[in-house]
C-alpha positions in Angstrom: 79.9 98.4 138.0 79.8 95.1 136.9 77.9 96.0 133.7 80.5 98.4 132.7 83.2 95.8 132.9 81.2 93.4 130.8 80.7 96.1 128.2 84.4 96.8 128.2 85.5 93.2 128.1 82.8 92.6 125.1 84.4 95.7 123.5 87.8 94.8 123.9 87.0 91.2 122.5 85.1 92.7 119.5 88.1 94.9 118.6 90.4 91.8 118.6 88.1 89.8 116.4 87.7 92.8 114.2 91.4 93.2 113.8 92.0 89.4 113.4 89.5 89.5 110.7 90.9 92.8 109.2 94.1 91.2 108.9 92.8 88.1 107.3 90.8 90.2 104.9 93.9 92.3 103.9 95.8 89.3 103.1 92.9 87.9 100.8 92.5 91.1 99.0 96.4 91.5 98.4 96.5 87.9 97.1 93.2 88.1 94.8 94.2 90.3 91.9 91.9 90.7 89.0 92.6 89.9 85.4 92.4 93.7 84.7 95.0 94.2 87.1 97.1 91.6 85.9 96.8 92.6 82.2 97.5 96.1 83.1 100.9 95.2 84.8 101.7 92.7 82.3 101.2 94.9 79.6 103.4 97.5 81.1 106.2 94.8 81.3 105.6 94.0 77.6 105.8 97.6 76.8 109.0 97.9 78.7 110.4 95.1 76.8 109.3 96.5 73.4 110.9 100.0 74.2 114.3 98.3 75.0 114.0 95.8 72.2 113.3 98.8 69.6 116.1 100.7 71.2 118.5 97.7 70.8 117.3 97.1 67.0 117.6 100.7 66.1 121.3 100.6 67.3 122.0 97.5 65.8 120.6 98.9 62.5 122.4 102.1 62.7 125.9 100.5 63.4 125.2 97.9 60.4 124.6 101.0 58.1 128.0 102.5 59.1 130.3 99.5 58.8 131.4 97.6 55.9 129.3 94.6 55.1 130.4 90.8 54.8 128.3 88.0 55.2 130.6 86.1 57.9 131.1 89.4 59.8 127.5 90.3 59.8 126.5 86.8 61.0 128.9 86.7 63.8 127.9 90.4 64.9 124.1 89.2 64.7 124.7 86.2 67.0 126.5 88.5 69.6 123.8 91.1 69.4 121.4 88.3 70.1 123.1 87.0 73.0 124.4 90.1 74.6 121.3 92.6 73.7 118.1 90.5 72.8 118.1 87.6 74.9 118.9 89.5 78.0 115.7 91.9 77.2 113.6 88.7 76.7 114.8 86.9 80.0 114.1 90.2 82.0 110.7 90.3 80.6 110.0 86.8 81.3 111.4 87.2 84.9 109.1 90.1 85.3 106.0 88.6 84.2 106.6 85.4 86.2 106.8 87.9 89.3 103.4 89.1 88.7 100.5 88.3 90.8 98.1 86.1 88.5 94.2 85.7 89.1 93.8 82.4 90.7 91.1 81.4 87.9 93.8 82.1 85.1 96.7 80.5 86.7 96.8 77.7 84.2 96.3 79.8 81.1 99.0 82.3 82.1 101.4 79.4 83.1 101.1 78.2 79.5 101.8 81.6 78.0 104.9 81.7 80.1 105.9 78.2 79.0 105.6 79.4 75.5 107.7 82.5 76.0 110.4 80.4 77.7 110.2 77.8 74.8 110.9 80.8 72.6 113.8 82.1 74.4 115.3 78.6 74.4 114.8 78.1 70.8 117.0 81.6 70.4 119.5 80.3 72.7 119.8 76.9 70.8 119.5 78.1 67.3 120.5 81.7 67.2 119.3 84.3 65.0 118.1 81.6 62.2 115.3 80.8 64.8 114.4 84.4 65.1 114.1 85.0 61.3 112.9 81.6 60.2 111.2 80.0 63.1 109.0 82.5 64.7 109.5 81.3 68.3 107.3 83.7 69.8 104.2 83.0 67.8 102.5 80.6 70.3 103.2 83.1 73.1 101.7 85.9 71.4 98.7 84.0 70.1 98.0 82.9 73.7 98.6 86.5 75.0 96.0 87.8 72.6 93.6 85.1 73.4 93.9 85.9 77.1 93.4 89.5 76.2 97.0 90.7 76.6 98.8 92.8 74.1 102.5 91.6 74.3 103.5 91.3 70.9 107.0 91.7 69.6 106.2 94.3 67.2 
C-alpha cells in the first residue's frame, strides 16, 4: 500500500513540476520572436501603410486634376492633405511597428529604425510638405530597414 502512495505522490509532484516548467516555457516562447517573424509582421504593417498612402495620394491627385489651379490654393490644400491624411497614416504605421515584438538580439537596430521614422514624421510636422519634397525625411529609415532586411519603402 505504501508503495502505491509513494508512486502517487511522485506522479503528482512530477505533474506539478511539468506544469510549472511548461508555463515558463510558453512565456519564453511567446517572448522570443525570431527575425523572420518580426520581419513578416513589420512588412505587413508597411504594406498596409503603403496601400493607405497610395489610396490617399490617388485621391489627392484626382481632386487636384478636377479643380482650378492656383499656387496659394494648392499649397494650402497640400498642407491640409498632409496634416489630415498622410501624417495620420504614418503615425498609425509607427504605432503598429512599435507594438511588435522584436527579437532580443535586434532591439538596438530596430529601435534606431523606429527613431529614424519618428524623426521623419517630426520633420513633416515641423516643415510641412516642403520636407516631403525636398528633404527626403524617410531616407534614413528606409536605408536602415533595407539593411535589416525589411522592405518598408515609401514607394
